[in-house]
C-alpha positions in Angstrom: 0.0 -0.1 0.0 3.0 2.4 0.4 3.8 1.8 -3.2 0.3 2.6 -4.1 0.5 5.9 -2.4 3.9 6.7 -4.0 2.3 6.1 -7.4 -0.3 8.7 -6.8 2.2 11.2 -5.6 4.7 10.5 -8.5 2.4 10.1 -11.5 -0.9 11.7 -10.7 -4.0 10.7 -12.7 -7.1 9.1 -11.0 -6.0 8.7 -7.4 -5.7 5.1 -6.1 -5.9 6.7 -2.5 -9.0 8.9 -3.0 -7.9 11.6 -0.6 -10.1 14.2 -2.4 -13.2 12.6 -1.1 -13.3 11.9 2.7 -16.2 9.5 2.4 -14.7 7.5 -0.5 -11.3 7.5 1.3 -12.9 6.1 4.5 -14.5 3.3 2.5 -11.4 2.5 0.6 -9.3 2.4 3.7 -11.9 0.2 5.6 -11.7 -2.3 2.8 -8.0 -2.2 2.6 -7.8 -2.6 6.4 -10.1 -5.7 6.1 -7.9 -7.2 3.3 -4.9 -6.7 5.6 -6.8 -8.3 8.6 -7.7 -11.3 6.4 -4.1 -11.8 5.1 -3.6 -14.5 7.7 -6.8 -16.3 6.6 -5.4 -16.2 3.1 -2.3 -17.9 4.2 -4.1 -20.7 6.1 -6.5 -21.4 3.3 -4.0 -21.4 0.5 -1.5 -23.5 2.5 -4.1 -26.0 3.4 -5.7 -26.4 0.0 -3.1 -25.0 -2.3 0.6 -25.2 -1.5 0.2 -28.2 1.0 3.5 -30.0 1.5 5.4 -27.6 -0.9 5.1 -24.9 1.8 6.7 -26.8 4.6 10.1 -25.6 5.9 13.1 -27.6 6.8 14.4 -27.5 10.3 17.3 -25.2 9.1 14.8 -22.9 7.2 12.6 -22.7 10.5 15.7 -21.6 12.4 16.6 -19.1 9.8 13.0 -17.7 10.2 13.3 -17.4 14.0 16.7 -15.7 13.6 15.2 -13.2 11.1 12.3 -12.3 13.3 14.0 -12.6 16.7 14.6 -8.8 17.0 11.8 -7.7 14.8 8.1 -7.6 14.6 6.4 -10.9 13.9 2.9 -9.4 13.8 1.8 -12.0 11.3 2.9 -14.8 13.8 5.0 -16.5 11.1 7.2 -18.4 13.3 4.3 -20.0 15.4 2.4 -20.6 12.1 5.3 -22.6 10.3 6.1 -24.5 13.6 2.5 -25.7 13.8 2.1 -26.1 10.0 5.4 -28.0 9.5 4.5 -30.4 12.4 0.9 -30.9 11.1 -0.5 -29.6 14.4 -3.1 -27.3 13.0 -6.6 -28.6 13.4 -9.0 -28.8 10.3 -11.3 -26.6 12.4 -8.9 -23.7 12.2 -8.5 -23.8 8.5 -12.3 -23.9 8.0 -12.6 -21.0 10.5 -10.3 -18.9 8.2 -12.2 -20.1 5.2 -15.6 -19.0 6.7 -14.0 -15.5 7.4 -13.1 -15.2 3.8 -16.4 -16.5 2.6 -18.2 -13.8 4.8 -16.0 -11.0 3.2 -16.7 -12.2 -0.3 -20.4 -12.2 0.6 -20.2 -8.6 1.6 -18.3 -7.6 -1.5 -20.9 -9.3 -3.7 -23.6 -7.2 -1.9 -22.0 -3.9 -2.4 -21.3 -4.6 -6.2 -25.1 -5.2 -6.7 -25.7 -1.5 -7.4 -23.6 -1.8 -10.6 -20.5 0.0 -9.7 -17.4 -1.0 -11.6 -15.1 -1.3 -8.6 -15.3 -2.0 -4.9 -15.7 1.7 -3.9 -17.3 3.1 -7.1 -16.5 3.5 -10.7 -12.8 4.2 -10.3 -10.0 1.8 -9.2 -8.7 2.3 -5.8 -6.3 0.7 -3.3 -9.1 -1.4 -2.1 -9.4 -3.1 -5.5 -5.6 -3.8 -5.6 -5.3 -5.6 -2.3 -8.4 -7.7 -2.9 -7.5 -8.6 -6.5 -4.3 -10.1 -5.3 -6.0 -12.1 -2.6 -8.6 -13.3 -5.1 -6.0 -14.3 -7.6 -4.3 -16.7 -5.0 -7.7 -18.2 -4.1 -8.5 -18.7 -7.9 -5.2 -20.7 -8.2 -6.6 -23.0 -5.5 -9.9 -23.4 -7.4 -12.1 -21.2 -5.2 -15.4 -21.2 -7.2 -16.1 -17.6 -7.4 -18.2 -17.8 -10.5 -20.6 -20.2 -8.8 -20.7 -18.5 -5.2 -20.1 -14.9 -6.0 -20.8 -14.2 -9.7 -20.9 -10.3 -9.4 -17.6 -10.4 -7.5 -16.2 -12.7 -10.0 -17.1 -10.3 -12.8 -15.3 -7.5 -10.8 -12.1 -9.5 -10.7 -12.3 -10.2 -14.4 -12.5 -6.4 -15.0 -9.6 -5.8 -12.7 -7.5 -8.8 -14.0 -8.2 -7.7 -17.6 -6.4 -4.4 -17.2 -2.9 -4.1 -18.9 -1.3 -3.1 -15.6 -2.5 -6.4 -14.0 -1.5 -8.5 -17.0 1.9 -7.1 -17.2 2.8 -6.2 -13.6 1.1 -9.2 -11.9 0.8 -12.0 -14.4 3.8 -11.1 -16.5 6.2 -13.6 -15.0 3.5 -15.6 -13.1 1.3 -17.0 -15.9 3.1 -20.5 -16.0 3.1 -21.0 -12.3 -0.5 -19.8 -12.0 -1.6 -22.2 -14.6 0.3 -25.1 -12.9 -1.5 -24.4 -9.6 -4.8 -24.3 -11.3 -4.3 -27.5 -12.9 -3.2 -29.1 -9.7 -6.3 -27.6 -7.9 -8.5 -29.1 -10.7 -7.0 -32.6 -10.1 -7.5 -32.3 -6.4 -11.2 -31.4 -6.8 -11.7 -34.5 -9.0 -10.1 -36.5 -6.1 -12.4 -35.0 -3.7 -9.9 -33.1 -1.6 -9.8 -29.6 -3.2 -10.9 -26.3 -2.0 -13.6 -26.0 -4.5 -15.6 -28.9 -2.7 -15.0 -27.3 0.7 -16.3 -23.9 -0.4 -19.4 -25.2 -2.1 -20.3 -27.2 1.0 -20.4 -24.0 3.0 -21.6 -21.4 0.5 -23.8 -22.9 -2.1 
């Protein structure tokens, strides 16, 4: 988000941080803060139903992480997360709890987009769209069924992701990896162990 503010200051144009409109700014900041708050939930869900064993750290890597954060701020509780994740000590109920939090957020986004607005806060792209587009992309790579559960929100993401800035800046070097994760998620769905099945069970 610091980069987003810098872009406004350096290049002008339609502001991504709408400081010119206090009401719009408050809405954009609230959605952005929600995105930050649910970042941990994104991690829990994508590790459980996306990365799986690929995300586990070795003992050496865990120690390096502890050393890295020993004198810093571990506000995201990375050390405790990896220790529990690597040891398979996180109960399924915890993963589901985080999934439900995300489902609730997407349901709220779906409702706010019902008035025909193009983006989350109105007809102009803001910082809120940027942070939520990145989270949505990660879940799409895990086969989260946005089209089925939240079609208006899914259409919003397609508008955002079709922009040249998204295609070049986000997908430019990521397309192959993104495709591989989507294929993996599709296979897991067929095997009955994927995220799509879990979401449909709780949303549809």
